[in-house]
C-alpha positions in Angstrom: 73.2 -5.5 26.5 70.2 -7.9 26.8 70.6 -10.4 29.6 69.1 -13.9 29.1 69.0 -17.2 30.8 68.7 -20.8 29.7 65.7 -22.9 30.8 66.0 -26.7 30.8 63.0 -28.9 31.5 63.9 -32.6 31.9 61.0 -34.9 31.2 60.7 -38.6 31.1 60.8 -38.7 27.3 62.2 -35.4 26.1 64.3 -32.5 27.5 63.2 -29.1 26.4 65.7 -26.2 26.3 65.2 -22.5 25.6 67.0 -19.2 25.8 64.7 -16.7 27.6 64.9 -12.9 28.1 64.1 -10.9 31.2 60.5 -10.5 30.1 59.9 -14.2 29.8 60.1 -14.3 26.0 61.6 -17.4 24.5 64.2 -16.3 21.9 65.0 -19.8 20.6 64.3 -23.3 21.7 65.0 -27.0 21.0 64.7 -30.4 22.5 66.7 -33.6 22.9 65.6 -37.0 23.9 65.9 -37.9 27.6 67.9 -41.1 27.2 67.0 -44.5 28.4 70.6 -45.6 28.7 71.0 -44.2 32.2 74.5 -42.7 31.5 74.3 -39.3 33.2 77.7 -38.1 32.0 76.8 -38.8 28.4 73.5 -37.1 28.8 75.1 -34.0 30.3 77.5 -33.9 27.4 74.6 -34.0 24.9 72.6 -31.4 26.9 75.6 -29.1 27.1 76.2 -29.3 23.4 72.5 -28.5 22.8 72.7 -25.5 25.1 75.8 -24.2 23.4 74.1 -24.6 20.0 71.1 -22.6 21.2 73.3 -19.9 22.7 75.0 -19.5 19.4 71.7 -19.3 17.6 70.5 -16.6 20.0 73.6 -14.6 19.5 73.1 -14.8 15.7 69.6 -13.4 16.2 70.7 -10.7 18.6 74.5 -10.2 19.1 74.1 -8.0 22.2 73.1 -10.7 24.7 74.7 -12.0 27.9 73.9 -15.5 29.3 73.6 -15.1 33.1 72.8 -18.7 34.0 71.0 -22.0 33.5 67.9 -23.1 35.4 66.8 -26.7 35.4 63.4 -28.2 36.3 63.3 -31.9 36.8 61.3 -34.6 38.6 62.6 -35.1 42.2 65.0 -32.1 41.7 66.6 -31.0 44.9 67.5 -27.2 44.9 69.8 -27.5 48.0 72.1 -30.1 46.5 71.6 -29.6 42.8 70.7 -33.2 42.4 67.9 -35.4 40.9 67.1 -38.1 43.5 65.5 -41.4 42.7 63.2 -40.0 39.9 60.9 -42.9 39.0 60.4 -41.8 35.4 64.0 -41.2 34.5 66.7 -43.7 33.6 69.3 -42.2 35.9 69.4 -44.3 39.0 69.9 -43.0 42.6 71.3 -39.5 43.2 72.7 -37.7 40.1 74.6 -34.4 40.6 73.2 -32.4 37.6 74.4 -28.9 38.7 77.9 -30.0 39.5 78.2 -31.7 36.1 76.8 -28.7 34.3 79.2 -26.3 36.1 82.1 -28.3 34.7 80.8 -27.5 31.2 79.9 -23.9 31.9 82.4 -22.6 34.5 81.9 -19.0 33.6 78.2 -18.8 34.2 77.2 -17.0 37.4 74.1 -19.0 38.2 73.3 -22.6 37.6 70.5 -24.1 39.7 68.0 -27.0 39.7 64.6 -27.6 41.4 61.6 -29.8 40.7 59.3 -29.0 37.8 56.4 -27.7 39.9 58.7 -25.4 41.9 60.1 -24.1 38.6 56.6 -23.4 37.4 55.9 -21.4 40.6 59.0 -19.3 40.1 58.1 -18.7 36.5 54.6 -17.5 37.6 56.2 -15.2 40.2 58.7 -13.6 37.8 56.9 -13.7 34.5 53.3 -14.5 35.1 50.2 -13.7 37.2 52.0 -13.9 40.5 54.1 -10.8 39.9 54.1 -8.7 43.1 52.6 -11.6 45.2 54.4 -12.7 48.3 52.2 -15.7 49.2 50.8 -18.1 46.7 50.7 -21.7 45.7 51.0 -23.2 42.2 49.3 -26.5 41.5 50.4 -28.3 38.3 48.0 -30.9 36.9 49.3 -33.5 34.4 50.5 -37.0 34.7 50.8 -36.3 38.4 49.9 -33.4 40.6 52.8 -31.2 41.7 52.9 -28.0 43.7 55.2 -25.1 44.4 54.7 -23.1 47.6 55.8 -19.4 47.9 55.7 -17.8 51.4 56.9 -14.2 52.0 58.3 -14.1 48.5 60.5 -17.2 48.9 59.9 -20.7 47.6 59.5 -23.2 50.4 61.9 -26.1 50.2 61.9 -27.4 53.7 64.9 -28.8 55.5 65.7 -31.4 52.8 64.7 -29.6 49.6 61.5 -31.6 49.0 58.7 -29.5 50.7 55.5 -28.8 48.9 54.1 -32.2 47.9 50.5 -31.1 48.1 49.5 -33.7 45.4 50.2 -36.4 48.0 47.7 -35.1 50.5 45.5 -38.0 51.6 41.9 -37.2 50.5 40.3 -40.7 50.8 41.8 -42.9 53.4 42.2 -46.4 51.9 41.3 -45.0 48.5 42.8 -45.4 45.1 46.4 -46.6 44.8 48.6 -43.6 43.9 51.6 -43.8 41.7 53.8 -43.3 44.8 52.5 -46.6 46.3 50.2 -45.0 49.0 46.4 -44.9 48.9 43.9 -42.1 48.5 46.2 -39.3 47.5 44.9 -36.2 45.7 47.1 -37.1 42.7 45.2 -40.4 42.3 42.0 -38.4 41.7 43.0 -35.1 40.1 45.8 -36.0 37.6 45.1 -36.8 34.0 45.2 -40.5 34.7 43.0 -39.9 37.8 40.4 -38.3 35.6 40.5 -41.4 33.3 40.0 -43.7 36.3 37.0 -41.6 37.4 35.6 -41.9 33.9 35.8 -45.7 33.9 34.3 -45.9 37.4 31.3 -43.8 36.3 30.9 -45.9 33.1 30.7 -49.0 35.2 28.5 -47.3 37.9 25.9 -46.2 35.4 26.4 -49.0 32.8 26.7 -46.0 30.4 27.2 -47.9 27.2 25.7 -44.9 25.3 28.5 -42.6 26.5 31.1 -41.8 23.8 33.7 -42.6 26.5 32.6 -46.2 26.5 34.0 -46.6 23.0 37.6 -46.2 24.3 40.0 -48.5 26.2 41.7 -47.2 29.3 45.0 -46.8 27.5 43.3 -45.1 24.6 41.2 -42.6 26.5 42.7 -39.0 27.0 41.6 -36.1 29.1 41.0 -34.2 25.8 38.4 -36.9 24.9 36.7 -36.4 28.2 36.6 -32.7 27.6 35.2 -33.0 24.1 32.5 -35.4 25.5 31.6 -32.9 28.3 31.3 -30.0 25.8 28.9 -32.2 23.8 26.8 -32.7 26.9 27.8 -36.2 27.9 26.6 -36.8 31.5 29.5 -39.1 32.4 32.1 -36.7 31.2 30.4 -33.7 32.9 30.4 -35.7 36.2 34.1 -36.5 35.7 34.9 -32.8 35.8 32.5 -32.3 38.8 34.2 -35.0 40.8 37.7 -33.9 39.8 36.9 -30.3 40.9 35.4 -31.6 44.1 38.5 -33.5 45.1 40.9 -30.8 43.9 39.0 -28.1 45.9 39.1 -30.3 49.0 42.9 -30.6 48.7 43.4 -26.9 47.9 41.2 -26.0 51.0 43.7 -27.9 53.1 46.6 -26.0 51.5 44.8 -22.7 52.3 44.2 -23.6 55.9 48.0 -24.3 56.2 49.3 -21.2 54.4 46.6 -18.6 53.9 47.9 -17.6 50.5 46.8 -14.7 48.4 46.1 -16.9 45.4 46.1 -20.5 44.1 47.3 -20.9 40.5 46.4 -23.9 38.4 48.5 -25.0 35.5 48.4 -28.0 33.1 46.4 -29.8 30.4 43.1 -30.1 32.3 43.0 -26.3 32.6 42.2 -26.1 28.9 38.7 -27.1 30.0 38.2 -23.7 31.6 35.1 -23.3 33.7 34.4 -27.1 33.5 37.2 -27.6 36.0 37.5 -24.1 37.6 33.8 -23.8 38.6 33.5 -27.1 40.6 37.0 -26.6 42.1 36.1 -23.1 43.4 32.8 -24.3 44.8 34.5 -27.2 46.6 37.2 -24.9 48.0 34.6 -22.6 49.5 32.6 -25.6 50.8 35.6 -27.0 52.7 37.1 -23.7 54.0 36.8 -22.3 57.5 34.6 -19.2 57.6 37.6 -16.9 58.2 39.0 -17.9 54.8 35.9 -17.9 52.7 35.8 -15.6 49.6 39.3 -14.3 50.3 41.6 -16.5 48.2 41.8 -16.2 44.4 41.7 -19.3 42.2 43.5 -18.4 39.0 44.7 -20.1 35.8 48.4 -19.7 35.1 49.3 -16.8 32.8 52.4 -18.7 31.5 52.2 -19.7 27.9 51.3 -23.4 28.0 53.7 -24.3 25.2 56.7 -22.7 26.8 55.9 -22.7 30.5 58.3 -25.4 31.5 61.2 -23.7 29.8 60.2 -20.3 31.0 59.7 -21.5 34.6 63.1 -23.2 34.6 64.8 -20.2 33.2 63.3 -18.0 36.0 65.3 -20.1 38.5 68.5 -18.7 37.1 67.3 -15.2 37.7 66.2 -16.1 41.2 69.6 -17.7 41.9 71.4 -14.6 40.6 69.4 -12.2 42.7 69.3 -14.1 46.0 
C-alpha cells in the first residue's frame, strides 16, 4: 500500500493543499482562499473539507493509499505548540491553535504538525530535494520576505521557543532601510523581491537613468521579473540591481556560515529564476566576506524542489518527519 501525506501551505491570499507520495510527487492538489474574516474555526472547517475532498480524489486515482498525516507550513508557525502566532499577513489575530483544531477533524491520523514556511521548505529539501543525505545545511527562501530554515546534525533548529532561524533579519546596514518588521537595515529589506524594487528605484534616482526601461514603471507596478528581463537585455540599472542584491545576500550568508559551518546553502524563490545573475554575485560576496578557514568549502545551490509545488511538498515532508521522529 502506498503511503502518502497531505501538505498545506497557508499564504496571505490562498492556501495550497496537495496529496504527496513518499518520493515527493504531488498526486493531486487544490487551493482555497485564505479568508479575510478572521474566523479560525470556520477556516479550519473549510480547510478540512478541502483536504477530505483531495483524499477522496487521490483514492479514486489509486485505491491502495494510506494517509499518514498532515504537514502545515505557515507564516509565524510554531512547531512546538502547533500554533500560528501574530502573523502580520493573516487575518487570524493573536495565537491560533491550528494543529489542535485539525486533530479534532482528523483524529485517526498519526502525524499532524505545523512549522513556518521556510522551515517546511528546508524539510522538503532534506527529504525530497538536493539536501538528501546532508546533516548540516541552511535553506534561504527569497520572496516577499527572506526566510530561512536551519538544519544541524540532521535536525531542524527551532530554538527554545520555536522561532529560531530568522536569518532574514540579520542586520546588514545599521540604520539602513526600514524592514517590514519595523527594524532598520535587515537583510530582508535588501534581498527580498520588494527589496530589489527599492534598489532599482534608488539606482534610477542615483543615475537619473530615464533611458532605463525600469523608469517606465511605478513602484507598485514594477516586478522582479521586469528587472530580470531588463538585465537580460543589458540594462545597466537592472544588472546593478542583481549585483547589489547578490552582494548583500552573500554578506548575510557569510554570517550564517560563520555561525554554523554548513555543508551547503540552498536558495529558493522567485529571484532564483534569474540563475547566474543572482548566484554569481552572491557566491563572490560569500567568499569575500568569509574567514579563510571557510573559503571554497561551502556549496551554494539552487533548490531542487519544483517551484510550482515546493510549498506543498515541503509542508507534506513535515508529516513524514513527525512520523519518524
